[in-house]
Backbone as a printed PyTorch tensor [residue, N CA C, xyz], in Angstrom:
tensor([[[ -5.0580,  -2.2650,  24.8530],
         [ -3.9950,  -2.6920,  24.0360],
         [ -4.7710,  -3.1160,  23.2090]],

        [[ -4.1580,  -3.4580,  22.1910],
         [ -4.6150,  -3.6030,  21.0830],
         [ -4.1560,  -5.1020,  20.1690]],

        [[ -4.7490,  -6.0850,  20.0070],
         [ -2.9810,  -7.0870,  19.6010],
         [ -3.4490,  -8.4250,  18.7680]],

        [[ -2.1700,  -8.0530,  17.5320],
         [ -2.5760,  -8.4980,  16.9100],
         [ -2.1880, -10.1500,  16.1210]],

        [[ -2.4420, -11.1150,  15.9400],
         [ -2.2640, -12.2500,  15.1370],
         [ -2.0910, -12.2370,  13.6240]],

        [[ -1.2080, -12.6820,  13.1240],
         [ -0.6810, -13.0760,  11.9630],
         [ -0.3500, -14.3820,  11.4550]],

        [[ -1.3420, -14.9600,  11.1170],
         [ -0.6110, -16.1350,  10.4510],
         [ -0.4250, -16.3460,   8.3450]],

        [[  0.0600, -17.3820,   8.3280],
         [  0.8140, -17.2570,   6.6650],
         [  1.8820, -18.3460,   6.6710]],

        [[  2.1810, -18.4430,   6.2710],
         [  4.0910, -19.1760,   5.1130],
         [  4.8290, -18.5300,   4.8130]],

        [[  5.7600, -19.3540,   5.4540],
         [  7.3380, -18.5200,   5.5710],
         [  7.2230, -18.5870,   3.5880]],

        [[  7.5610, -16.7800,   3.9590],
         [  8.1380, -16.5020,   2.0700],
         [  6.7230, -15.1820,   1.9170]],

        [[  5.8930, -15.4780,   2.3050],
         [  4.5610, -14.6350,   2.2560],
         [  4.8750, -12.8510,   3.4470]],

        [[  6.0830, -12.9820,   4.4790],
         [  5.6720, -11.5050,   4.3710],
         [  5.2940, -11.6540,   5.4760]],

        [[  4.8830, -12.4700,   6.5190],
         [  4.0690, -12.8270,   7.9570],
         [  4.8570, -11.5540,   8.7820]],

        [[  6.4140, -12.2950,   9.0530],
         [  7.4090, -10.8300,   9.6660],
         [  7.4830,  -9.6330,   9.4090]],

        [[  7.3020,  -9.2470,   8.2470],
         [  7.7490,  -7.9800,   8.2020],
         [  5.9640,  -7.2500,   8.0420]],

        [[  5.4960,  -8.4780,   7.6730],
         [  3.7390,  -7.3040,   7.8700],
         [  3.9490,  -6.9220,   8.8410]],

        [[  4.2580,  -7.6450,  10.3310],
         [  3.9840,  -6.9800,  11.6410],
         [  4.6030,  -6.4400,  11.6920]],

        [[  6.0280,  -6.3420,  11.7150],
         [  7.1470,  -5.0690,  11.1860],
         [  5.9560,  -3.9090,  11.2460]],

        [[  6.2410,  -3.7840,   9.7980],
         [  5.3290,  -2.6580,   9.7200],
         [  4.3540,  -2.2750,  10.0090]],

        [[  3.1380,  -3.2130,  10.5640],
         [  2.0880,  -2.8490,  11.2800],
         [  2.7460,  -1.8660,  12.4110]],

        [[  4.0570,  -2.4530,  13.2380],
         [  3.9430,  -1.6730,  14.1040],
         [  5.0150,  -0.2680,  14.4780]],

        [[  5.2850,  -0.4170,  13.2530],
         [  6.1190,   1.2600,  12.5420],
         [  5.2850,   2.2820,  12.0700]],

        [[  3.8930,   1.6560,  11.5360],
         [  2.4350,   2.7450,  11.5450],
         [  2.2130,   2.2640,  12.7870]],

        [[  2.1200,   1.8320,  13.4370],
         [  1.4110,   2.5790,  14.6470],
         [  2.4650,   3.5310,  15.4810]],

        [[  3.5410,   2.6070,  15.5840],
         [  4.4800,   3.9510,  15.9450],
         [  4.4340,   5.8900,  14.8590]],

        [[  4.4480,   5.7540,  14.1680],
         [  4.3940,   6.4720,  13.4540],
         [  3.2140,   7.6200,  13.7020]],

        [[  2.0020,   6.7260,  14.2610],
         [  0.9280,   7.4710,  14.7270],
         [  1.7500,   7.9620,  16.2930]],

        [[  2.2430,   8.0470,  17.1390],
         [  2.4140,   7.9630,  17.8320],
         [  2.4500,   7.0120,  19.5010]],

        [[  1.8620,   6.1750,  18.9740],
         [  2.0650,   4.7490,  19.7260],
         [  2.4820,   3.6570,  20.2900]],

        [[  3.0810,   2.9840,  20.9960],
         [  4.0070,   2.5180,  21.3470],
         [  3.0500,   1.3900,  20.5440]],

        [[  4.7450,   0.0060,  20.2040],
         [  3.9890,  -1.3690,  19.1710],
         [  5.1590,  -2.0920,  19.1090]],

        [[  4.6810,  -3.1620,  19.4760],
         [  6.2210,  -3.7830,  18.9760],
         [  5.0300,  -5.1070,  18.4200]],

        [[  7.0210,  -5.8230,  18.1060],
         [  6.3440,  -6.6060,  16.9550],
         [  7.0060,  -7.8300,  16.4670]],

        [[  7.0830,  -8.9860,  16.1760],
         [  7.8300, -10.2520,  16.6450],
         [  7.0200, -11.0940,  16.0520]],

        [[  8.2740, -12.0100,  15.3430],
         [  7.7430, -13.6150,  15.3110],
         [  7.8820, -14.8390,  15.9500]],

        [[  6.8570, -16.0100,  15.6390],
         [  7.2650, -17.4500,  15.7300],
         [  7.4820, -18.1480,  14.9110]],

        [[  7.9980, -19.2410,  14.8750],
         [  7.9380, -19.9800,  13.3380],
         [  8.7610, -21.2800,  13.7960]],

        [[  8.5660, -22.3440,  13.0360],
         [  9.2860, -23.3410,  13.8190],
         [ 10.6440, -23.6760,  12.8610]],

        [[ 10.4000, -24.4660,  12.0530],
         [ 11.0150, -24.3410,  10.6350],
         [ 11.2170, -23.6840,   9.8840]],

        [[ 12.7150, -22.9150,   9.4030],
         [ 12.7710, -21.6140,   8.4450],
         [ 13.2430, -21.7670,   7.4620]],

        [[ 12.0150, -22.4990,   7.0160],
         [ 12.2780, -22.8560,   5.5310],
         [ 11.0620, -22.2200,   4.8910]],

        [[ 10.7930, -21.8270,   3.1520],
         [  9.7860, -21.0570,   2.4590],
         [  7.9890, -22.3080,   2.5430]],

        [[  7.0410, -21.8160,   3.0890],
         [  6.1210, -22.5440,   3.0020],
         [  5.7420, -23.0580,   4.2400]],

        [[  6.5810, -22.6150,   5.4150],
         [  6.1960, -23.4240,   6.4750],
         [  4.9940, -22.9940,   7.3410]],

        [[  4.4210, -22.6800,   8.5090],
         [  3.3650, -21.7750,   8.6780],
         [  4.4210, -21.0040,   9.6650]],

        [[  3.4640, -19.5760,   9.6910],
         [  5.1210, -18.9040,  10.5190],
         [  3.6400, -18.0140,  10.1900]],

        [[  3.6600, -17.8680,  12.0340],
         [  2.9430, -17.2370,  12.2350],
         [  3.3300, -15.7030,  13.7630]],

        [[  3.0970, -14.3070,  13.1620],
         [  3.6200, -13.1570,  13.8260],
         [  2.7780, -12.2230,  14.1570]],

        [[  3.3180, -11.2080,  15.6040],
         [  2.6620, -10.9180,  16.2560],
         [  2.6360,  -9.4730,  16.5300]],

        [[  1.4820,  -8.1580,  16.9110],
         [  1.7820,  -7.0850,  17.1450],
         [  1.1080,  -6.7670,  17.7740]],

        [[  1.0880,  -5.6630,  18.9510],
         [  0.6040,  -5.3370,  20.5310],
         [  0.7270,  -3.7250,  20.0210]],

        [[ -0.2280,  -2.9650,  20.0940],
         [ -0.5060,  -1.2890,  19.9400],
         [ -1.0600,  -1.1490,  21.2580]],

        [[ -0.7810,   0.0620,  21.6200],
         [ -0.8530,   1.1880,  22.8790],
         [ -0.7140,   2.3170,  23.5360]],

        [[ -1.4250,   3.2180,  23.7260],
         [ -1.1600,   4.2420,  23.5660],
         [ -0.2100,   4.6530,  24.7980]],

        [[  0.7730,   3.4660,  26.0310],
         [  1.4230,   3.9430,  26.6880],
         [  2.5890,   2.2180,  26.7270]],

        [[  3.1930,   2.5690,  27.5010],
         [  4.9650,   1.9760,  26.3010],
         [  3.8290,   0.2660,  27.4320]],

        [[  4.5760,  -0.6670,  26.3500],
         [  4.2930,  -1.9720,  26.3420],
         [  5.1150,  -2.8550,  27.2170]],

        [[  4.4640,  -3.8460,  27.9680],
         [  6.2680,  -4.8850,  29.0590],
         [  5.7030,  -6.1570,  28.1660]],

        [[  4.2280,  -6.8990,  28.1950],
         [  4.2690,  -7.9070,  27.3490],
         [  5.8290,  -8.7820,  26.4150]],

        [[  5.2570,  -9.8550,  26.4150],
         [  6.5300, -10.1860,  26.0040],
         [  6.1280, -12.0910,  24.9140]],

        [[  4.6860, -11.9990,  25.5900],
         [  4.7150, -13.6500,  25.0140],
         [  4.1390, -13.7550,  23.7340]],

        [[  3.3410, -14.7140,  23.4970],
         [  2.5170, -14.4360,  22.1560],
         [  0.8690, -14.3430,  22.3240]],

        [[  0.3790, -13.9340,  21.5000],
         [ -0.8220, -13.4140,  21.6730],
         [ -1.7870, -14.4910,  21.8410]],

        [[ -2.3910, -14.7200,  22.5470],
         [ -3.4540, -16.3220,  22.6710],
         [ -4.5040, -15.7700,  22.4110]],

        [[ -4.9850, -14.3940,  22.7430],
         [ -6.4230, -13.7890,  23.0430],
         [ -6.4940, -12.4030,  21.7320]],

        [[ -6.0530, -12.1610,  20.4430],
         [ -6.0400, -11.6470,  19.9300],
         [ -7.5040, -10.6760,  19.9420]],

        [[ -6.9030,  -9.3830,  19.1540],
         [ -7.9600,  -8.3130,  18.8850],
         [ -8.4190,  -8.5870,  16.9510]],

        [[ -7.5270,  -8.5950,  17.1400],
         [ -7.3360,  -8.9460,  15.1810],
         [ -6.4160, -10.4750,  14.8330]],

        [[ -7.5370, -11.1080,  13.8830],
         [ -6.5980, -11.8680,  12.8670],
         [ -6.4640, -11.5650,  11.8400]],

        [[ -5.1480, -11.2570,  10.7190],
         [ -5.0590, -11.3070,   9.9340],
         [ -4.5490, -12.6350,   9.2320]],

        [[ -5.0040, -13.2200,   8.6400],
         [ -4.7380, -14.9530,   8.3880],
         [ -4.0050, -14.3690,   6.3490]],

        [[ -2.8020, -14.7640,   6.0230],
         [ -1.8340, -14.4750,   4.7250],
         [ -2.6940, -15.9410,   4.1570]],

        [[ -2.8230, -16.9970,   4.5090],
         [ -3.4170, -18.1580,   3.7190],
         [ -4.2050, -19.0400,   3.9660]],

        [[ -5.2110, -19.0940,   3.5990],
         [ -6.2730, -19.5590,   4.0830],
         [ -6.4590, -21.4690,   4.1280]],

        [[ -5.1460, -21.5410,   3.5420],
         [ -4.9640, -23.6230,   3.5040],
         [ -5.0890, -23.6100,   4.9990]],

        [[ -4.2870, -22.3990,   5.9100],
         [ -3.9720, -22.2210,   6.9780],
         [ -5.1260, -22.9890,   8.3060]],

        [[ -6.3500, -22.7360,   7.9470],
         [ -7.1810, -23.0430,   8.7450],
         [ -7.7620, -24.3720,   8.2360]],

        [[ -7.3320, -25.3420,   7.8170],
         [ -7.2830, -26.8890,   7.5460],
         [ -6.1130, -27.9790,   8.0200]],

        [[ -5.1560, -26.7260,   8.9980],
         [ -3.6360, -26.9830,   9.6340],
         [ -4.0840, -27.0160,  11.0900]],

        [[ -4.9420, -25.8120,  11.3810],
         [ -4.3730, -25.6070,  12.3190],
         [ -5.3620, -25.0640,  12.6430]],

        [[ -6.0630, -24.6350,  14.5650],
         [ -7.5110, -23.6960,  15.0950],
         [ -6.8020, -22.2660,  15.2420]],

        [[ -6.6850, -21.6060,  13.5090],
         [ -5.7540, -20.3760,  13.4970],
         [ -6.6850, -19.3350,  14.6260]],

        [[ -8.3550, -19.2640,  14.6760],
         [ -9.5550, -18.4160,  15.1040],
         [ -9.0160, -18.9040,  16.6460]],

        [[ -8.7970, -19.4870,  16.9840],
         [ -8.4200, -19.8140,  18.6670],
         [ -8.0140, -18.3050,  19.3850]],

        [[ -9.1220, -18.0170,  20.1170],
         [ -8.5060, -17.3710,  21.4050],
         [ -9.3710, -15.9100,  20.4750]],

        [[ -9.4560, -15.6330,  19.4040],
         [ -9.9690, -14.4000,  19.0380],
         [-10.9140, -14.2040,  19.1520]],

        [[-10.7960, -12.5360,  19.6650],
         [-12.0410, -12.2390,  20.8160],
         [-13.6790, -12.0610,  20.2090]],

        [[-14.3980, -12.3940,  21.4840],
         [-16.1120, -12.1800,  20.5600],
         [-16.3170, -10.3440,  19.2160]],

        [[-15.1140,  -9.4390,  19.8870],
         [-15.6810,  -8.5880,  19.7310],
         [-14.5200,  -8.2300,  18.4250]],

        [[-13.2080,  -8.9920,  18.3220],
         [-12.6470,  -8.6850,  17.6320],
         [-12.5440,  -9.3960,  15.7720]],

        [[-12.0680,  -8.8800,  14.9110],
         [-11.4640,  -8.4040,  13.5310],
         [-11.1640, -10.2490,  12.8670]],

        [[-11.1650,  -9.8990,  11.7960],
         [-10.7840, -11.2270,  10.8040],
         [-10.8330, -11.1180,   9.9060]],

        [[ -9.3040, -11.2720,   9.0430],
         [ -9.0090, -10.2230,   7.5950],
         [ -8.2110, -11.7960,   6.9560]],

        [[ -9.3040, -11.9380,   5.9170],
         [ -8.6000, -12.8870,   5.3320],
         [ -8.2510, -13.2970,   3.6260]],

        [[ -7.0960, -13.6190,   3.7650],
         [ -6.2970, -13.0960,   1.8240],
         [ -7.3050, -14.0550,   1.3260]],

        [[ -8.2170, -14.0660,   0.2150],
         [ -8.7500, -14.8570,  -0.0170],
         [ -9.6140, -13.8860,  -1.2730]],

        [[-10.2290, -14.6680,  -2.2880],
         [-10.9330, -14.8580,  -3.1150],
         [-12.5100, -15.0410,  -3.1580]],

        [[-12.3060, -15.5880,  -2.1440],
         [-13.1910, -16.5770,  -1.7310],
         [-14.3020, -15.8760,  -0.6990]],

        [[-15.6700, -16.7550,  -0.5860],
         [-15.8680, -15.9350,   0.4120],
         [-16.6250, -16.8830,   2.3190]],

        [[-16.6540, -16.2880,   3.0760],
         [-16.2950, -17.1360,   4.5090],
         [-17.2400, -18.3580,   4.0490]],

        [[-18.2450, -18.3860,   3.3120],
         [-18.6670, -19.4560,   3.3040],
         [-18.1060, -20.8030,   2.5920]],

        [[-17.6150, -19.9910,   1.3420],
         [-16.5230, -21.2270,   0.7910],
         [-15.6890, -21.8780,   1.3020]],

        [[-14.8100, -21.1160,   3.0250],
         [-13.9190, -21.2750,   3.2620],
         [-14.6210, -21.8810,   4.6230]],

        [[-15.5660, -22.4210,   4.5710],
         [-16.2250, -23.0740,   5.6050],
         [-15.7580, -22.3030,   7.2120]],

        [[-16.2910, -21.3370,   6.7820],
         [-15.5740, -20.0880,   8.1590],
         [-17.0230, -19.3000,   9.2010]],

        [[-17.9490, -19.5910,   8.3820],
         [-19.7520, -19.1130,   8.6910],
         [-19.6250, -19.4400,  10.3610]],

        [[-19.3780, -20.1860,  11.2450],
         [-19.9940, -20.1210,  12.1640],
         [-18.7030, -19.3890,  13.1490]],

        [[-17.1860, -19.2830,  12.6500],
         [-16.8060, -17.7900,  13.2190],
         [-17.5740, -16.4300,  12.8940]],

        [[-17.4840, -16.3610,  11.8280],
         [-18.0560, -15.0010,  11.0570],
         [-19.0220, -14.5260,  12.2570]],

        [[-20.4560, -15.4870,  12.3070],
         [-21.6640, -14.9960,  12.4460],
         [-21.3210, -14.8460,  14.3760]],

        [[-19.6660, -15.3980,  15.1600],
         [-19.7320, -15.0780,  16.3670],
         [-19.2980, -13.6600,  16.3160]],

        [[-18.2660, -12.8600,  15.3880],
         [-17.9100, -11.2100,  15.4290],
         [-19.0920, -10.1470,  15.0870]],

        [[-18.9650,  -9.4290,  15.9200],
         [-19.9890,  -8.2910,  15.6460],
         [-19.5690,  -7.5390,  13.3130]],

        [[-21.0130,  -7.4700,  13.0200],
         [-21.8710,  -6.9760,  11.7150],
         [-19.8920,  -5.9990,  11.1960]],

        [[-19.7360,  -6.4980,  10.1810],
         [-18.7830,  -5.7460,   9.6320],
         [-17.0360,  -5.8590,  10.1390]],

        [[-16.6820,  -6.7480,  10.8060],
         [-15.3260,  -6.9370,  11.6150],
         [-15.2830,  -8.3020,  10.8330]],

        [[-15.8150,  -8.9220,   9.7010],
         [-15.0680, -10.0000,   9.3310],
         [-15.1070,  -9.9280,   7.1400]],

        [[-13.5020, -10.1030,   6.6720],
         [-13.5730,  -9.8690,   5.1120],
         [-13.0240,  -9.9800,   4.9890]],

        [[-12.7920, -10.7850,   3.3430],
         [-11.8020, -11.6190,   2.5070],
         [-11.1010, -10.1840,   1.8870]],

        [[ -9.8320, -10.5080,   1.4160],
         [ -9.6380,  -9.3010,   0.3210],
         [ -8.5160, -10.4850,  -0.5390]],

        [[ -8.9950, -10.2360,  -1.7190],
         [ -8.0750, -11.1800,  -2.3560],
         [ -6.6100, -10.6060,  -2.4580]],

        [[ -6.0640,  -9.9420,  -2.0310],
         [ -4.6390,  -9.5860,  -0.9350],
         [ -3.5580, -10.2040,  -2.2720]],

        [[ -3.1070, -11.5000,  -2.7150],
         [ -2.2920, -12.0870,  -3.7450],
         [ -2.5640, -11.5420,  -4.5660]],

        [[ -3.8660, -11.5510,  -5.1160],
         [ -4.1060, -11.2190,  -6.6210],
         [ -3.9750,  -9.4320,  -7.0490]],

        [[ -4.0030,  -9.0070,  -5.9510],
         [ -3.7930,  -7.9520,  -5.8660],
         [ -2.3870,  -7.0880,  -5.6070]],

        [[ -1.6740,  -7.7460,  -4.9640],
         [  0.0340,  -7.9260,  -4.9250],
         [  0.7240,  -7.7180,  -5.8600]],

        [[  0.1740,  -9.4510,  -6.4910],
         [  0.3240,  -9.9480,  -8.5770],
         [  0.3830,  -8.6730,  -8.7570]],

        [[ -0.3900,  -7.8940,  -8.9390],
         [ -0.9550,  -7.0050,  -9.8630],
         [ -0.1350,  -6.0260,  -9.4500]],

        [[  0.2710,  -5.3700,  -8.9960],
         [  1.3540,  -4.2910,  -8.0000],
         [  2.3980,  -4.2560,  -8.6940]],

        [[  2.9180,  -5.3790,  -7.3310],
         [  4.1100,  -5.4110,  -6.8090],
         [  4.8280,  -6.7660,  -8.1020]],

        [[  3.8940,  -7.6140,  -8.9840],
         [  4.4280,  -8.4170,  -9.7290],
         [  4.7580,  -9.7730,  -8.9380]],

        [[  4.2490,  -9.8770,  -8.0700],
         [  4.6040, -10.8870,  -6.6060],
         [  3.7200, -11.5550,  -5.7580]],

        [[  2.9640, -12.7500,  -5.8180],
         [  2.3020, -12.6160,  -4.4310],
         [  1.9280, -12.7190,  -3.0270]],

        [[  2.9760, -11.7240,  -3.0420],
         [  3.1150, -10.8850,  -1.5700],
         [  1.9210, -10.3730,  -0.8060]],

        [[  1.0730, -10.7680,  -0.0360],
         [ -0.0480, -10.0840,   0.1920],
         [ -0.0330,  -9.2580,   1.3130]],

        [[  1.1170,  -9.2520,   2.5840],
         [  1.5650,  -8.4330,   3.2070],
         [  0.5740,  -6.7270,   3.0270]],

        [[  1.4370,  -6.4720,   2.6360],
         [  0.9900,  -4.4590,   1.8170],
         [ -0.2490,  -4.7210,   1.8220]],

        [[ -0.5600,  -5.5120,   0.9850],
         [ -1.9980,  -5.4220,   0.8730],
         [ -3.2900,  -5.1370,   1.7340]],

        [[ -2.5640,  -5.9950,   2.6350],
         [ -3.6500,  -6.9590,   3.6470],
         [ -3.5630,  -5.5870,   4.7430]],

        [[ -2.3920,  -4.9970,   4.6260],
         [ -2.4800,  -3.4610,   6.2330],
         [ -3.1680,  -2.6680,   5.3060]],

        [[ -2.8390,  -1.9610,   4.4240],
         [ -4.1910,  -1.1540,   3.6970],
         [ -5.8040,  -1.5460,   3.8850]],

        [[ -5.5790,  -2.9640,   3.6790],
         [ -6.9740,  -3.5750,   4.4880],
         [ -7.5640,  -3.0870,   5.5030]],

        [[ -6.5230,  -4.3150,   6.5060],
         [ -6.7900,  -3.9610,   7.4370],
         [ -7.0650,  -2.3310,   8.7540]],

        [[ -5.3480,  -1.3090,   7.8560],
         [ -6.2340,   0.0750,   8.0590],
         [ -7.9320,   0.6420,   7.8780]],

        [[ -8.2430,   0.3610,   6.9020],
         [ -9.8630,   0.7460,   6.9280],
         [-10.4700,  -0.8560,   7.5020]],

        [[-10.1540,  -1.6890,   7.9200],
         [-11.9460,  -2.1730,   8.6430],
         [-11.1910,  -2.0310,   9.6660]],

        [[-10.5940,  -1.6180,  10.0810],
         [-10.0790,  -1.2260,  12.0610],
         [-10.2680,   0.2520,  11.9700]],

        [[ -9.4590,   0.3840,  11.3880],
         [ -9.7290,   2.2110,  11.5720],
         [ -8.3080,   2.6420,  13.1540]],

        [[ -7.2000,   1.1130,  13.3030],
         [ -6.8310,   1.4220,  14.6040],
         [ -5.5030,   2.1130,  13.8480]],

        [[ -4.9260,   1.8240,  12.5550],
         [ -3.9450,   2.7040,  11.8380],
         [ -4.3580,   3.0820,  10.3300]],

        [[ -3.9440,   4.7400,  10.4210],
         [ -4.2750,   4.9440,   9.0030],
         [ -3.5320,   4.8620,   7.2070]],

        [[ -3.4710,   4.8850,   7.1240],
         [ -3.6350,   3.9590,   5.2870],
         [ -2.5160,   5.0690,   5.7120]],

        [[ -2.2200,   6.3270,   5.4800],
         [ -0.7580,   6.8670,   5.7890],
         [  0.3410,   6.5140,   5.9840]],

        [[ -0.2220,   6.1030,   7.7180],
         [  1.1630,   5.3230,   8.2320],
         [  1.7750,   4.2680,   7.4080]],

        [[  0.9350,   3.5610,   6.9810],
         [  0.8370,   2.1030,   6.0190],
         [  1.6920,   2.9960,   5.5340]],

        [[  1.7970,   3.7590,   4.5320],
         [  2.3170,   4.1330,   3.3310],
         [  3.8770,   4.7020,   3.7960]],

        [[  4.0850,   5.2440,   5.0280],
         [  4.9520,   5.8440,   5.9070],
         [  5.4060,   4.7190,   5.9910]],

        [[  5.3490,   4.0800,   6.7930],
         [  5.9340,   2.5380,   6.9420],
         [  6.7410,   1.7620,   6.3790]],

        [[  6.0510,   1.7840,   4.5550],
         [  6.5700,   1.1740,   4.0350],
         [  7.1950,   1.7300,   3.1020]],

        [[  7.4410,   3.4770,   2.9600],
         [  8.3700,   3.7460,   2.2700],
         [ 10.2530,   4.0910,   3.4120]],

        [[  9.3680,   3.5490,   4.3850],
         [ 11.3370,   3.7710,   5.4140],
         [ 11.3400,   2.1920,   5.7530]],

        [[ 11.2070,   0.9690,   5.1820],
         [ 10.9210,  -0.1670,   5.0030],
         [ 12.0890,  -0.8540,   3.4800]],

        [[ 11.7130,   0.2040,   2.3700],
         [ 11.7200,  -0.8840,   1.3320],
         [ 12.2680,   0.4430,   0.2770]],

        [[ 13.2210,  -0.7200,  -0.8410],
         [ 13.7760,   0.9990,  -1.3570],
         [ 12.5320,   1.4190,  -2.3750]],

        [[ 12.5060,   2.4610,  -3.1650],
         [ 11.8190,   3.1940,  -3.3170],
         [ 10.7540,   2.7460,  -4.7650]],

        [[ 11.5320,   1.6910,  -5.6900],
         [ 11.0210,   1.0740,  -6.5840],
         [  9.3830,   0.0850,  -5.7940]],

        [[ 10.4400,  -0.7910,  -4.5360],
         [  9.9030,  -1.7580,  -4.4110],
         [  8.8970,  -0.9730,  -3.2800]],

        [[  9.2060,   0.1620,  -2.2640],
         [  7.8650,   0.8400,  -1.8850],
         [  6.8300,   1.8670,  -2.9570]],

        [[  7.2570,   1.5140,  -3.8630],
         [  5.8390,   2.0760,  -4.8010],
         [  4.9780,   0.9880,  -5.2860]],

        [[  5.4250,  -0.0560,  -5.6830],
         [  4.6970,  -1.0760,  -5.3140],
         [  4.0120,  -1.6980,  -4.8350]],

        [[  4.2300,  -1.4540,  -3.7570],
         [  3.8830,  -2.3850,  -2.5000],
         [  2.5080,  -1.2410,  -1.7620]],

        [[  3.0190,   0.3970,  -1.6490],
         [  1.9600,   1.2480,  -1.6230],
         [  0.8910,   1.2410,  -2.8030]],

        [[  0.6540,   0.5160,  -4.1030],
         [  0.0040,   0.9970,  -4.9410],
         [ -1.1810,  -0.5660,  -4.4450]],

        [[ -0.5100,  -1.5920,  -4.0400],
         [ -1.5870,  -2.4280,  -3.2550],
         [ -1.6680,  -2.6410,  -1.6420]],

        [[ -0.9570,  -1.6420,  -1.2120],
         [ -1.8280,  -1.6460,   0.0610],
         [ -3.1520,  -0.5850,  -0.5590]],

        [[ -2.5180,   0.6120,  -0.8280],
         [ -3.8620,   1.7770,  -1.7250],
         [ -4.9370,   0.9850,  -2.3580]],

        [[ -4.6940,  -0.0140,  -2.7980],
         [ -5.8420,  -0.6220,  -3.7490],
         [ -6.9850,  -1.9490,  -2.3640]],

        [[ -6.4740,  -2.6450,  -1.8560],
         [ -6.6570,  -3.3490,  -0.5520],
         [ -7.7230,  -2.2850,  -0.0640]],

        [[ -7.0850,  -1.0010,   0.6270],
         [ -7.5140,  -0.2420,   1.2480],
         [ -8.7900,   0.2900,   0.5580]],

        [[ -8.8510,   0.6120,  -1.2270],
         [ -9.7840,   0.9400,  -1.1170],
         [-11.2770,   0.1350,  -1.8440]],

        [[-10.2200,  -0.5610,  -2.0040],
         [-11.3100,  -2.1020,  -1.9420],
         [-12.7090,  -2.5090,  -1.1690]],

        [[-11.2650,  -2.1850,   0.4960],
         [-12.0960,  -2.1830,   1.6650],
         [-13.3110,  -1.6560,   1.7870]],

        [[-13.0340,  -0.2540,   1.7050],
         [-14.2520,   0.5090,   1.4450],
         [-14.8060,   0.3030,   0.5190]],

        [[-15.0030,   0.3020,  -0.4700],
         [-15.8560,  -0.3940,  -0.7890],
         [-16.9010,  -1.3360,  -0.9760]],

        [[-16.3790,  -1.7730,  -0.5030],
         [-17.7050,  -3.2960,   0.3510],
         [-18.6240,  -3.0190,   1.6920]],

        [[-17.1310,  -1.7750,   2.6460],
         [-17.5740,  -1.5250,   4.0630],
         [-19.0470,  -0.4590,   3.6900]],

        [[-18.6910,   0.7120,   2.6100],
         [-19.1300,   1.6230,   1.9440],
         [-20.5660,   0.9280,   2.1410]],

        [[-20.9480,  -0.2110,   1.0250],
         [-21.8820,  -1.1610,   0.6840],
         [-22.7740,  -1.6500,   1.7710]],

        [[-21.8880,  -2.1080,   2.3960],
         [-23.2680,  -2.8300,   4.0990],
         [-23.8510,  -2.2990,   4.2690]]])
């Protein structure tokens, strides 16, 4: 089973991101589940969302304490809590930022992960360019597909098409594709 924990703030699409990821996995013939966890339901409050992906039925229903991957939509959360708590030693870390891990003071965490398993992507900037709003979830899913190979970009695109009206879907697909391509350029250069 592959378990993903997404951290962000209310209004960034953290819950929608986990749902889209689960739909993308389902479209590839996998079993998947997505569910959120949040306290105060207001814009800007910390939100955590979970997604499990497996080849067989998933019976677990509890929060993910030891994720295989972390997707962090707001890097300011690293100052507020131990976002990386429980991340498996061979896990993946994807952070929405145009800053380096060194600038984010995450060098020690990244050094513990296998080479190529941690990446920052300016997902909010990509979203602003393609969607017109800094909603990073679709861009991060495109980057996640390329970074991990757990799902394919075509499945992310199909999930976005199912979830949104055409005009919104087209913009989100453009953001996901741009982030996917940006990660492809980084991983090819590494």
